[in-house]
C-alpha positions as CSV (number, residue, x, y, z in Angstrom):
1,X,4.6,-13.4,-5.2
2,X,3.3,-11.2,-8.0
3,X,6.1,-8.7,-7.3
4,X,8.8,-11.3,-7.2
5,X,7.5,-12.8,-10.4
6,X,7.7,-9.3,-12.2
7,X,11.3,-8.9,-10.9
8,X,12.3,-12.3,-12.2
9,X,10.6,-11.5,-15.6
10,X,12.7,-8.4,-15.8
11,X,15.9,-10.6,-15.6
12,X,16.8,-10.4,-11.8
13,X,17.4,-13.2,-9.3
14,X,15.7,-12.0,-6.1
15,X,16.1,-13.9,-2.9
16,X,12.6,-14.6,-1.8
17,X,12.5,-16.7,1.4
18,X,13.6,-14.0,3.9
19,X,10.5,-12.0,2.9
20,X,8.3,-15.1,3.2
21,X,9.9,-15.7,6.6
22,X,9.3,-12.2,7.7
23,X,5.6,-12.5,6.7
24,X,5.0,-15.8,8.5
25,X,6.6,-14.5,11.7
26,X,4.8,-11.1,11.6
27,X,1.2,-12.6,11.9
28,X,1.7,-14.4,15.3
29,X,3.9,-11.7,16.6
30,X,1.2,-9.0,16.0
31,X,-1.3,-11.3,17.8
32,X,1.0,-11.9,20.8
33,X,2.4,-8.4,21.3
34,X,0.5,-5.4,22.3
35,X,2.3,-3.1,19.9
36,X,3.9,-2.9,16.5
37,X,7.4,-3.2,18.0
38,X,8.4,-6.3,16.0
39,X,8.3,-4.2,12.8
40,X,11.8,-3.0,13.0
41,X,13.7,-6.1,14.0
42,X,11.7,-8.2,11.5
43,X,12.5,-5.9,8.6
44,X,16.1,-5.5,9.7
45,X,16.7,-9.1,10.0
46,X,15.1,-9.8,6.6
47,X,17.5,-7.2,5.0
48,X,20.5,-8.8,6.5
49,X,19.5,-12.3,5.5
50,X,18.9,-11.0,1.9
51,X,22.3,-9.3,1.9
52,X,24.1,-12.3,3.1
53,X,22.3,-14.7,0.6
54,X,23.2,-12.4,-2.4
55,X,26.9,-11.7,-1.3
56,X,27.6,-15.4,-1.1
57,X,26.4,-16.2,-4.6
58,X,28.8,-17.2,-7.3
59,X,27.9,-14.0,-9.1
60,X,26.7,-11.5,-6.6
61,X,25.0,-8.4,-8.1
62,X,24.0,-5.3,-6.2
63,X,20.8,-5.0,-8.3
64,X,19.7,-8.4,-7.0
65,X,20.2,-7.4,-3.5
66,X,18.2,-4.2,-4.0
67,X,15.5,-6.0,-6.0
68,X,15.2,-8.7,-3.2
69,X,14.5,-6.0,-0.7
70,X,12.0,-4.1,-2.8
71,X,8.9,-6.4,-2.0
72,X,9.9,-6.0,1.6
73,X,9.3,-2.4,1.7
74,X,6.6,-1.9,-1.1
75,X,4.3,-4.9,-0.1
76,X,5.3,-6.5,3.2
77,X,5.9,-3.4,5.4
78,X,2.6,-1.7,4.3
79,X,0.9,-5.0,4.9
80,X,2.2,-5.0,8.4
81,X,0.9,-1.5,9.0
82,X,-2.5,-2.9,7.9
83,X,-2.1,-5.6,10.6
84,X,-1.2,-2.9,13.0
85,X,-4.6,-1.3,12.6
86,X,-5.9,-4.3,14.5
87,X,-4.1,-2.9,17.6
88,X,-6.8,-0.1,17.9
89,X,-8.4,0.2,21.2
90,X,-11.6,-1.9,20.4
91,X,-13.4,-3.7,17.6
92,X,-15.4,-0.6,16.5
93,X,-12.4,1.5,16.0
94,X,-10.6,-1.2,14.1
95,X,-13.5,-1.4,11.6
96,X,-13.5,2.3,11.1
97,X,-9.6,2.4,10.5
98,X,-9.8,-0.5,8.1
99,X,-12.6,1.2,6.3
100,X,-10.5,4.4,6.0
101,X,-7.6,2.4,4.6
102,X,-9.7,0.5,2.0
103,X,-12.5,2.9,1.3
104,X,-10.7,6.4,0.9
105,X,-8.3,5.1,-1.9
106,X,-11.2,3.3,-3.6
107,X,-13.3,6.4,-3.7
108,X,-10.2,8.3,-4.8
109,X,-9.6,5.8,-7.7
110,X,-13.3,6.0,-8.7
111,X,-13.5,9.9,-8.9
112,X,-10.0,10.0,-10.6
113,X,-11.1,7.7,-13.2
114,X,-14.5,9.4,-14.0
115,X,-13.1,13.0,-13.9
116,X,-10.0,12.0,-15.8
117,X,-11.9,10.2,-18.5
118,X,-14.6,12.9,-18.9
119,X,-12.4,16.0,-18.3
120,X,-8.8,15.1,-18.4
121,X,-6.6,16.9,-21.0
122,X,-3.2,17.3,-19.4
123,X,-1.1,14.1,-18.9
124,X,0.2,13.5,-15.3
125,X,3.0,11.1,-15.9
126,X,2.8,9.7,-19.6
127,X,6.2,7.8,-19.2
128,X,4.6,5.6,-16.6
129,X,0.9,5.7,-17.1
130,X,-0.3,7.4,-20.3
131,X,-3.9,7.4,-19.5
132,X,-3.6,9.3,-16.1
133,X,-4.3,13.0,-16.3
134,X,-3.7,16.1,-14.0
135,X,-7.5,16.5,-13.8
136,X,-7.9,12.9,-12.7
137,X,-5.3,13.5,-10.1
138,X,-7.4,16.4,-8.6
139,X,-10.2,13.9,-8.7
140,X,-8.2,11.6,-6.5
141,X,-7.7,14.2,-3.9
142,X,-11.4,15.2,-4.0
143,X,-12.3,11.5,-3.6
144,X,-10.0,11.2,-0.7
145,X,-11.7,14.1,1.0
146,X,-15.1,12.6,0.2
147,X,-14.0,9.3,1.5
148,X,-12.8,10.8,4.8
149,X,-16.1,12.6,5.2
150,X,-18.1,9.4,4.6
151,X,-16.1,7.5,7.2
152,X,-16.7,10.4,9.6
153,X,-20.4,10.1,9.1
154,X,-20.5,6.2,9.3
155,X,-18.7,6.3,12.6
156,X,-21.9,7.6,14.3
157,X,-23.6,4.4,13.4
158,X,-21.0,2.5,15.6
159,X,-21.3,4.9,18.4
160,X,-18.0,6.8,17.8
161,X,-17.2,10.5,18.1
162,X,-13.9,11.1,16.4
163,X,-13.2,14.7,15.2
164,X,-13.9,15.5,11.6
165,X,-10.7,17.4,10.6
166,X,-8.2,14.6,11.2
167,X,-10.3,12.2,9.3
168,X,-10.6,14.8,6.3
169,X,-6.8,15.2,6.5
170,X,-6.2,11.5,6.3
171,X,-8.6,11.4,3.3
172,X,-6.7,14.1,1.4
173,X,-3.3,12.7,2.2
174,X,-4.5,9.2,1.1
175,X,-5.9,10.8,-2.1
176,X,-2.3,11.7,-2.9
177,X,-0.5,8.7,-1.4
178,X,-2.8,6.3,-3.3
179,X,-1.8,7.8,-6.6
180,X,1.9,7.3,-5.6
181,X,1.2,3.6,-4.9
182,X,-0.6,3.2,-8.3
183,X,2.2,4.8,-10.2
184,X,4.9,3.0,-8.3
185,X,3.2,-0.3,-9.2
186,X,3.0,0.7,-12.7
187,X,6.7,1.5,-12.8
188,X,7.6,-2.0,-11.8
189,X,5.2,-3.4,-14.4
190,X,6.5,-1.4,-17.2
191,X,10.1,-2.2,-16.2
192,X,9.2,-5.9,-16.2
193,X,7.4,-5.7,-19.6
194,X,4.2,-6.9,-17.9
195,X,0.6,-5.5,-18.5
196,X,-0.7,-6.9,-15.2
197,X,0.7,-8.5,-12.1
198,X,-1.5,-11.5,-12.6
199,X,-5.1,-12.5,-13.7
200,X,-6.7,-13.5,-10.5
201,X,-9.4,-10.8,-11.1
202,X,-10.4,-11.2,-14.8
203,X,-10.4,-7.8,-16.4
204,X,-8.7,-6.2,-13.6
205,X,-5.3,-8.1,-13.2
206,X,-3.7,-9.4,-10.0
207,X,-3.8,-8.5,-6.2
208,X,-1.3,-5.8,-6.5
209,X,-3.2,-4.2,-9.4
210,X,-6.2,-4.0,-7.0
211,X,-4.3,-3.1,-3.8
212,X,-1.5,-0.8,-4.8
213,X,-3.1,2.3,-3.5
214,X,-4.4,0.6,-0.4
215,X,-1.0,-0.7,0.6
216,X,0.4,2.8,0.4
217,X,-2.4,4.2,2.4
218,X,-2.2,1.8,5.3
219,X,1.0,3.5,6.8
220,X,-0.9,6.9,6.6
221,X,-3.8,5.5,8.6
222,X,-1.4,3.8,11.1
223,X,0.3,7.1,11.7
224,X,-3.2,8.6,12.3
225,X,-3.7,5.9,14.9
226,X,-0.5,6.7,16.8
227,X,-1.1,10.5,16.7
228,X,-4.8,10.1,17.9
229,X,-3.8,7.8,20.7
230,X,-6.2,5.1,19.5
231,X,-4.0,2.3,20.8
């Protein structure tokens, strides 16, 4: 909803209901099916519906078609990957994986903020986010590594014995991918001329403002699930 509102604020006419339909169908399908196999047909079907709806308008515009599909790939698909973490072999593994997806980018954001505000001198991407620095970016990678290590330690409380190196690697990757998600969300905001996506969290903005890095990290953690055969 927040992304669609930003796109409309930028002057586009996105088709919304195929994405909402895809979202509504994905939740029961993930509950019924024992895999994430519904992902591809759901996304492909939503893209075709969007194309048909835009093409049969009185004034079809290619940018409206592309903007209608944008939330599908930057919000809905990563959200489906988050649902896919619930396909892990048992409840304890599910908790650990969700902690990785949420906790690692959170620690990365915190260290990026503190290191960037105290030591940051070189601008990372001033055209998109003038406050982000290269030093803060290093802090995000360090925070991702620290978050992966914390998750490795916490697993022993739940009786798990997953190896440390893959979890540290996931942490480092999420430290970078989380920054990409943050910058990508900022691109859309600046393009739409909006300061925040919403005001549901006073002083922090909307849901996307809080979950932009988490959404981008969810596919990384799901890839870790597949490679580690935890399904």
